[in-house]
N, C-alpha and C positions, 0 to 999 in steps of 0.2 A: 412905326418904330424908327427912331433915328439911329445914326451910326454909333453913338455912345451907348444907347440901349442895346443895340445888337452886340456890341463888344462885351457889355456886362452879361448878356444872355449866354454868349459863347463861353466866356470865362467861367460862369457858374455851372454850365452843363456839359463841358468837355475839357480836354487837356490841350486844345488847339494852341492857346497862347503859350503855355509852358513849353511845348515842343518847338513852336515857332521861335521863341526867344532863345532857347538852347542852341538851335541850329544857326540862327542869325548872329548871335553873339560869338559863337565859335568861328563863323566865317569872318566876321569883322575883326576878331583878334588875329586871325591868320593874315588877313590883308594888312592889318596894322604892323605885324611883325616884319613885313617886307618894306615898310616905310623907313626912311632915314630917321635915325634916333631923334633928331630935333623936330621932326614932323609927326612923330607918333602921337596918337590920341591917348588921353587918359581914360580910366574906366567910366567916368561920368559922361564923356563924349560918346564913347562906344554905346553905353546904355541909351543915351539920347537918340543916337542914330537907329538903334534897334527899335526903340519906341516909335520913332517916325515911320520906319518901314512897316511895323505892325499896324499903325494907324492907316497907312496907305492900303495895306492888305485888307483891312476891315472895310474901308471905303469901297474897294473893288468888290468885295463879297456882297456888301449891301446893294450896290448897283446891279450886280448880276442876279441877286435874288429878286429884286424888283422887276427886272426885265423878264427873267425866265418864269417866275411864278405869278407874275401879274399882280403883285401887291404894291401898295403905295406907302411912302414914308408916313403918311397920315393914318394908315390903318392901325388898329389896336395892337398892342403887344401880344395879345392872345391870338389874333389872326396870324401874326408873324410866327409865333411859336408853333401853331398848328401847321403852317406851311413848311416850316423848317423840319418838323417831325415827319410829316407826310412824305416829304421829298428826301428824307434821310440826309439832309445837308450837313449836319454835324459829323456823321459817320464818314461822309465823302470828304469833308475838309480834313478830318483826322488822317485818313488814308493818304490824301494828297500831300499833306505836310510831311507825313512820315516818309514818303517817297521823294520828297524834294531835297535836292542837293544844291547848295549855293556855291557857285563857281566864280569865275572871273567876272566881277561886277564893276564896270568902269565907274559907275556913280559913286561907289564907296571910296574909290581912290581919289576922286575929284573933289569931294565935299570936305570942307574943313571948318 
């Protein structure tokens, strides 16, 4: 399962993406409010940044699953799904994201 397939699987079987995007967009809007008016991002840029952050998150999750569960990107989607279910990965991700608070993130201020 590659990262795109994992992202699709997560989106179809959990609310991880929805909660992630709500929190990240709220954070990016807060950071944006502190920018000088001439340097503020429009909604499209904020959405693009949120999408990028989510893609990075999915890549990290993909790598961690491969390392921790000893699965390969070339393994079947069913093998990945079984591993995800057996290790309650979606439940853990949902809990983790629900508890996540985005604070001062230097990267968000520096990217334009």
